[in-house]
C-alpha positions in Angstrom: 5.9 25.9 -13.9 5.7 27.2 -10.2 8.3 29.2 -8.7 8.7 25.8 -6.1 8.9 23.6 -9.2 11.8 25.8 -10.5 13.6 25.9 -7.0 13.4 22.3 -7.0 15.3 21.4 -9.7 17.8 24.2 -9.1 18.5 22.9 -5.9 17.5 19.1 -5.0 16.3 18.4 -2.0 19.0 17.0 0.4 17.4 13.8 3.1 19.5 12.3 5.6 18.3 9.0 7.5 16.6 9.0 10.9 18.2 6.5 13.1 17.9 6.5 17.0 16.1 9.8 17.0 19.1 11.6 15.0 19.4 12.6 11.3 22.1 10.5 9.7 24.6 10.3 6.5 25.4 6.5 5.5 28.1 5.7 7.4 30.0 5.3 3.9 28.8 8.6 2.7 26.6 7.1 -0.1 24.2 8.5 -1.5 21.0 7.2 -4.0 19.9 10.4 -6.7 16.5 10.4 -8.0 15.2 12.4 -11.0 11.6 13.5 -11.7 10.2 10.8 -14.4 8.1 13.3 -15.7 11.4 16.0 -16.3 14.5 13.8 -16.6 15.3 16.3 -13.8 17.6 16.1 -10.5 14.9 16.5 -7.9 16.2 14.5 -4.3 19.7 13.4 -2.9 18.7 10.7 -0.1 21.7 9.2 2.1 21.8 5.1 0.7 22.0 2.9 4.0 24.7 0.4 4.2 24.3 -2.8 6.2 25.9 -1.1 9.3 23.1 1.7 9.2 20.4 -1.1 9.5 21.6 -2.8 12.2 21.8 0.4 13.9 18.6 1.1 13.0 17.6 -2.2 14.1 18.9 -2.2 17.2 17.7 1.2 18.3 14.3 0.0 17.8 14.9 -3.0 19.4 16.1 -1.0 22.8 13.3 1.2 22.5 10.8 -1.4 22.5 12.6 -3.5 25.3 12.9 -0.3 27.6 9.0 -0.4 27.6 8.5 3.1 27.9 6.6 3.4 24.6 5.0 -0.4 24.6 3.7 0.1 28.3 3.0 3.9 28.1 -0.5 5.2 28.8 -2.7 4.8 25.2 -3.8 8.5 25.6 -0.3 9.6 25.4 0.5 8.0 21.9 -2.5 9.0 20.9 -1.5 12.1 21.4 1.6 11.9 19.3 0.0 9.9 16.3 -2.7 13.1 16.4 0.3 16.0 16.6 1.8 13.8 13.3 -1.3 14.4 11.9 -1.6 17.9 12.5 1.7 18.5 11.1 1.2 16.8 8.0 -1.6 19.3 6.9 0.7 22.2 7.9 3.2 20.5 5.0 0.7 19.6 2.6 1.9 22.1 -0.1 5.5 20.6 0.3 4.5 16.9 0.9 2.6 16.9 -2.3 5.4 18.5 -4.3 7.8 16.6 -3.7 5.4 13.1 -3.9 5.1 14.5 -7.5 8.5 15.6 -8.1 9.5 11.5 -7.6 6.5 9.8 -8.7 5.1 11.6 -11.5 1.3 11.7 -9.8 -0.5 14.8 -11.1 -0.1 17.2 -7.8 -3.8 17.5 -7.0 -3.7 13.6 -6.8 -0.7 14.0 -4.2 -2.7 16.6 -2.2 -5.5 14.3 -1.6 -3.0 11.3 -0.8 -1.3 13.9 1.9 -4.5 14.9 3.5 -6.0 11.4 3.4 -2.4 10.3 4.7 -3.4 12.6 7.7 -6.9 10.9 8.0 -5.3 7.7 9.0 -2.8 9.1 11.6 -5.9 10.8 13.0 -7.8 7.4 12.9 -4.9 5.2 14.3 -4.7 7.9 17.4 -8.4 7.3 18.2 -7.7 2.8 17.6 -5.0 3.4 20.3 -7.0 4.6 22.5 -10.0 2.0 22.1 -6.9 -1.0 21.7 -8.2 -3.7 24.3 -8.6 -7.3 25.1 -11.0 -9.1 27.2 -12.0 -11.6 30.4 -13.6 -14.5 31.2 -15.8 -14.7 34.2 -16.8 -17.8 34.1 -14.5 -20.3 34.4 -15.3 -21.4 38.1 -15.8 -20.1 41.5 -11.8 -19.9 41.7 -10.6 -18.9 38.6 -10.8 -16.1 36.1 -9.4 -15.4 33.0 -7.6 -12.8 31.1 -7.1 -12.0 27.7 -4.1 -9.3 27.0 -3.5 -7.7 23.7 0.0 -6.8 23.4 2.5 -5.4 21.0 4.2 -7.4 18.4 7.1 -5.7 18.9 9.7 -4.8 16.6 8.2 -4.1 13.2 10.1 -3.4 9.8 7.8 -1.7 7.2 8.9 -2.1 3.9 6.9 -0.1 1.0 6.6 0.6 -2.6 7.2 3.7 -5.1 3.8 3.6 -6.3 2.0 5.1 -2.8 4.7 6.8 -1.0 3.4 8.3 2.1 -0.3 6.7 1.5 1.0 3.4 2.1 3.1 3.8 5.0 0.3 5.6 6.7 -1.7 3.0 6.2 0.9 0.8 8.7 3.1 2.8 10.6 0.3 5.2 12.7 -1.2 1.7 13.9 2.0 -0.3 14.5 2.7 3.0 17.1 -0.3 3.1 18.5 -0.5 -0.5 19.1 2.6 0.3 21.0 5.6 -1.5 18.3 8.8 0.1 17.9 9.7 0.4 14.1 12.4 0.3 11.0 10.6 1.7 7.7 12.4 1.4 4.5 10.8 3.0 1.8 11.6 2.4 -1.9 14.8 3.8 -3.5 12.5 5.9 -5.9 10.6 7.6 -3.8 12.2 7.9 0.0 11.4 11.9 0.2 7.9 11.8 2.1 8.7 9.4 4.3 12.2 11.0 5.4 9.9 14.5 5.9 7.8 12.3 7.9 10.9 11.3 10.2 11.1 15.1 11.3 7.3 15.2 12.1 7.4 12.5 14.3 10.7 14.0 16.4 9.1 17.6 16.5 5.6 15.1 17.8 7.6 13.9 21.0 7.9 10.5 19.7 10.8 9.2 21.9 14.3 8.2 20.1 14.9 4.6 18.9 10.8 4.4 18.2 10.9 4.5 14.4 13.7 4.8 12.5 13.6 5.4 8.9 16.3 4.5 6.1 16.5 4.9 2.2 18.5 2.4 0.6 18.0 -0.8 -1.7 15.9 -3.8 -1.3 18.9 -5.9 -1.5 21.0 -4.3 1.6 18.4 -2.5 3.8 15.0 -4.6 3.2 16.8 -8.3 3.4 18.5 -7.0 6.4 15.3 -6.2 8.2 13.3 -9.5 6.8 16.7 -11.8 7.9 17.3 -9.7 11.2 16.0 -12.2 14.7 15.6 -8.9 16.3 12.4 -8.0 14.2 9.2 -9.3 14.8 6.8 -8.9 12.3 7.4 -7.6 8.8 4.6 -5.2 6.7 5.7 -5.5 2.9 3.7 -3.8 0.3 5.0 -4.8 -3.1 5.2 -8.0 -5.8 4.2 -11.1 -5.5 7.6 -12.6 -6.2 9.2 -10.5 -3.8 7.0 -11.3 -1.1 7.4 -15.0 -1.6 11.3 -14.6 -1.2 10.0 -12.7 2.5 7.8 -15.5 3.7 10.8 -17.4 2.9 12.9 -15.4 4.9 10.6 -14.8 7.7 11.4 -18.8 8.4 14.3 -17.4 10.4 12.5 -16.8 13.5 9.2 -17.2 12.3 8.2 -13.7 12.0 4.9 -12.4 11.7 4.2 -11.3 7.7 1.6 -8.7 6.6 1.8 -8.5 2.7 0.0 -6.6 0.3 1.0 -7.9 -3.1 0.7 -8.1 -6.6 -3.3 -8.4 -7.9 -5.2 -8.4 -11.5 -8.2 -7.3 -10.6 -11.5 -7.4 -12.4 -13.9 -4.7 -13.2 -17.2 -6.2 -14.3 -20.0 -4.2 -16.1 -23.7 -6.3 -16.5 -26.0 -4.7 -18.6 -28.5 -3.5 -16.0 -25.6 -0.5 -14.7 -25.4 3.5 -15.4 -23.4 2.8 -18.8 -21.6 6.4 -17.9 -20.9 6.3 -14.3 -19.7 2.4 -15.2 -17.5 4.2 -18.1 -16.0 6.7 -15.8 -15.5 4.2 -12.6 -13.8 1.4 -15.6 -11.1 4.0 -16.6 -10.3 5.7 -13.5 -9.9 2.2 -12.0 -7.8 1.3 -14.7 -5.7 4.3 -14.7 -4.9 5.9 -11.3 -1.6 7.0 -10.7 -0.9 5.8 -14.1 -1.9 2.4 -13.9 0.9 1.5 -11.1 -1.9 0.3 -8.5 -1.9 -3.1 -7.1 -5.9 -2.6 -6.6 -6.5 -1.1 -10.4 -9.0 -2.2 -11.9 -6.8 -3.8 -15.3 -9.6 -7.0 -16.4 -12.7 -5.6 -18.3 -15.3 -8.0 -18.1 -18.4 -6.7 -19.9 -21.9 -8.4 -20.2 -21.8 -9.7 -23.7 -25.0 -7.9 -25.0 -23.2 -4.7 -24.5 -19.7 -4.9 -25.1 -19.6 -3.5 -28.2 -21.7 -0.4 -27.5 -19.4 -0.2 -24.2 -16.2 -0.5 -26.0 -16.5 2.0 -27.9 -18.1 4.9 -25.7 -15.3 3.8 -23.5 -12.4 4.5 -26.1 -14.3 7.5 -27.1 -14.3 8.6 -23.6 -10.8 7.7 -22.9 -9.8 10.2 -25.5 -10.7 13.1 -23.3 -8.3 11.9 -20.7 -5.2 14.0 -20.7 -1.8 13.0 -20.1 0.9 15.1 -19.6 3.5 17.2 -17.0 2.3 16.2 -13.9 1.9 19.9 -12.2 -0.5 21.0 -15.1 -3.5 20.9 -13.0 -5.6 19.4 -16.5 -3.6 16.1 -15.9 -4.6 13.1 -15.1 -1.9 10.8 -15.9 1.4 11.3 -15.6 5.1 9.7 -16.5 5.8 6.4 -15.7 7.9 5.4 -12.8 11.4 4.9 -14.7 12.5 3.2 -17.4 12.6 -0.7 -16.7 8.8 -0.4 -15.6 8.1 1.5 -18.8 9.8 -1.7 -21.0 7.8 -4.2 -19.0 4.2 -2.1 -19.6 5.4 -1.8 -23.3 6.6 -5.2 -23.7 2.9 -6.8 -22.8 1.4 -4.7 -25.4 3.0 -7.1 -27.6 2.8 -10.2 -26.4 -0.8 -9.1 -25.9 -1.0 -8.8 -30.3 1.3 -11.7 -30.8 -1.2 -13.9 -28.8 -4.0 -12.3 -31.0 -5.2 -9.3 -29.0 -6.9 -6.3 -30.3 -5.2 -3.0 -29.2 -8.7 -1.0 -29.6 -6.5 2.8 -28.7 -3.4 3.5 -27.3 -0.4 1.1 -27.2 2.1 3.1 -29.3 5.0 4.4 -27.0 6.6 6.1 -29.8 3.2 8.4 -29.7 4.8 10.8 -26.6 8.4 11.7 -25.7 10.1 10.7 -22.5 8.4 8.1 -20.0 4.5 8.9 -20.8 2.7 5.7 -21.7 -0.6 6.1 -23.2 -3.2 4.4 -21.5 -4.1 1.3 -23.8 -7.6 -0.6 -24.3 -6.8 -4.2 -25.0 -9.8 -6.5 -26.4 -10.2 -10.0 -28.0 -8.3 -10.8 -24.8 -8.9 -14.6 -23.7 -8.7 -15.8 -20.0 -5.5 -17.8 -21.3 -2.9 -14.8 -22.3 -0.5 -13.6 -20.5 -2.2 -10.1 -20.2 -5.3 -11.6 -18.5 -3.5 -13.4 -15.8 0.0 -11.5 -15.3 0.2 -7.7 -13.4 0.7 -4.8 -16.0 1.5 -2.3 -13.7 0.6 0.2 -16.1 -2.2 1.7 -18.1 -3.4 -1.2 -19.8 -7.2 -2.7 -19.6 -7.5 -6.0 -21.0 -11.3 -6.4 -21.8 -13.7 -10.1 -22.2 -17.4 -10.7 -22.1 -19.4 -12.8 -20.5 -22.6 -14.4 -21.0 -24.3 -14.4 -17.5 -23.1 -13.7 -13.8 -22.1 -17.3 -12.8 -19.3 -16.9 -15.9 -18.7 -13.5 -14.9 -17.3 -14.9 -11.3 -15.5 -17.6 -13.0 -13.8 -15.4 -14.9 -13.2 -12.6 -12.4 -11.6 -15.2 -9.8 -9.6 -17.3 -12.9 -6.4 -15.5 -11.6 -3.9 -16.4 -8.6 -4.9 -13.1 -7.4 -7.6 -11.2 -5.0 -6.5 -8.2 -4.1 -9.4 -6.2 -5.7 -12.9 -6.1 -7.7 -15.3 -3.8 -9.2 -19.2 -4.5 -10.0 -21.2 -2.0 -12.0 -24.8 -3.3 -11.6 -28.2 -1.4 -10.4 -29.4 -4.8 -9.4 -28.8 -4.7 -5.4 -29.5 -8.7 -5.2 -27.5 -9.3 -8.3 -24.5 -7.0 -6.3 -24.4 -8.7 -3.1 -23.9 -12.1 -4.9 -21.0 -11.0 -6.6 -19.6 -9.6 -3.2 -20.2 -13.0 -1.7 -18.6 -15.0 -4.3 -15.9 -12.8 -6.0 -12.2 -13.8 -4.3 -11.0 -10.7 -3.1 -10.2 -8.5 -0.5 -12.2 -5.5 -1.2 -15.1 -5.1 -3.5 -16.3 -1.6 -5.0 -20.0 -1.6 -6.0 -20.7 1.4 -8.3 -17.9 3.2 -7.2 -14.3 2.9 -8.0 -11.8 3.3 -5.3 -13.3 5.6 -2.6 -11.4 4.9 0.9 -12.0 5.2 4.1 -9.6 4.8 7.4 -12.6 3.1 9.0 -12.6 -0.3 6.1 -9.9 -3.1 6.4 -7.3 -3.5 3.4 -5.7 -6.2 2.4 -5.8 -9.6 -0.5 -6.6 -13.2 -1.0 -4.5 -15.8 -2.6 -1.2 -14.6 -3.7 -2.3 -10.9 -3.1 -0.9 -11.4 0.5 -2.2 -11.7 3.7 -2.9 -9.7 6.9 -5.1 -6.7 7.3 -4.2 -2.8 7.5 -6.1 -0.2 8.5 -9.2 0.0 10.2 -9.9 -1.4 13.6 -8.3 -4.5 12.3 -5.0 -2.9 11.3 -4.1 -1.6 14.9 -4.9 -5.4 16.0 -2.4 -6.5 13.1 0.4 -5.3 14.9 -1.0 -7.0 18.2 -0.2 -10.7 20.1 -2.8 -12.3 22.5 -1.9 -13.5 25.8 -4.2 -15.3 27.9 -4.0 -15.0 31.4 -5.4 -17.6 34.1 -5.9 -15.9 37.0 -6.8 -18.6 40.5 -8.3 -16.6 43.5 -8.2 -17.7 46.9 -6.5 -21.1 48.4 -4.9 -23.9 46.6 -7.3 -27.0 47.3 -6.0 -29.1 44.7 -1.8 -30.8 45.0 -0.9 -32.9 42.1 2.0 -34.3 43.7 0.2 -36.0 46.9 1.8 -38.4 49.5 1.4 -42.2 48.7 
């Protein structure tokens, strides 16, 4: 155990909320204590924001936006702040990764990679801030010119989940700030540390006070106040489809815009002509990365029938090499589940699968390990109507089905309420392109798993959400379009005339 980890256990880090440019405790002094899922030790103490704290943060964001100082600033100045934040993230990669691993239990190497990718997102958003533009129409006649202005939408509430705390926030916040918006951020109460650390970097980078406010707290208090507020113009929410539907209902108060990245039940489709070894590794990665607590996890495996038995046997054998254990062990690929509730949910789905007639090929025994470590599990003999084939488990559980031909594969892939991602394994380019056209999902990987680039947008079809984040579309998501009709010269027409 490193000295940094020992110090984290001996002296848990304390965090304050960031409201109107100041770091403050909760108005009632309440706190949230967070234990490391892998170690059962207290590692973080957050100030638990009250409803009044949330209203103060919303008011600060509203005032900063309405002043226009940030919203109408030179885009190059906004970009400079975003670039400075990116550099500060890189400068503190070890500290940020330590906190991510302590709070979420993801392997330390994974945490470092996510922190560095978060910095890339801030850099990319800085470039997009400078490139944001409208349009013009010079073909409306001799006396008329049209302009299309792209303006920041206003005050944005950003509500993020516990599985990728800094990364998911960085897929949204720099794009909102780059567009000229002001923001209120509510990270998950389980993994608030790195989001609150980011507040310090924003302040040091010169972000004007009130433009971004970051609050730890529970969803019923902080999240609900953000969604309900008439002073919030847009909410970007990442989480379950159930809570996403609640956000849609609540948004009716002032018809606020929503960008929602919700649940998933993504298929990995394996054709007989693929590189089998590459597919096995990619399928296991897509299903088990971040302990399977990933909305784009490839949790449904669809294998061409002619290779199904051999593929299943190789998959199970390869899974034995996937080490689960202390996330600070560099050889560990799988850490602990986020909390008791999620652990129980995963375990219950394995029981449901067996009750419905499926077969556990490997894993599935929660008693095999101490604590919150759930073994990666493969379930076979799954039928499309089973709950484990339709519902999001959010854990390291892969359910397997077979198909006879491409049409059946696509039908099975689309037989879900979700449409967040898909993975296709084939060496036939025409087959790959056909599948990408016909699978209803916001992201499709062909012969790869979970490769990410700031240039590419993300989002879902169907009940996996709406809107798009990252890429050039990501900054446009936080803007409104305004049409300007500009008449030139003397007014010749008179609508009211003498009779």
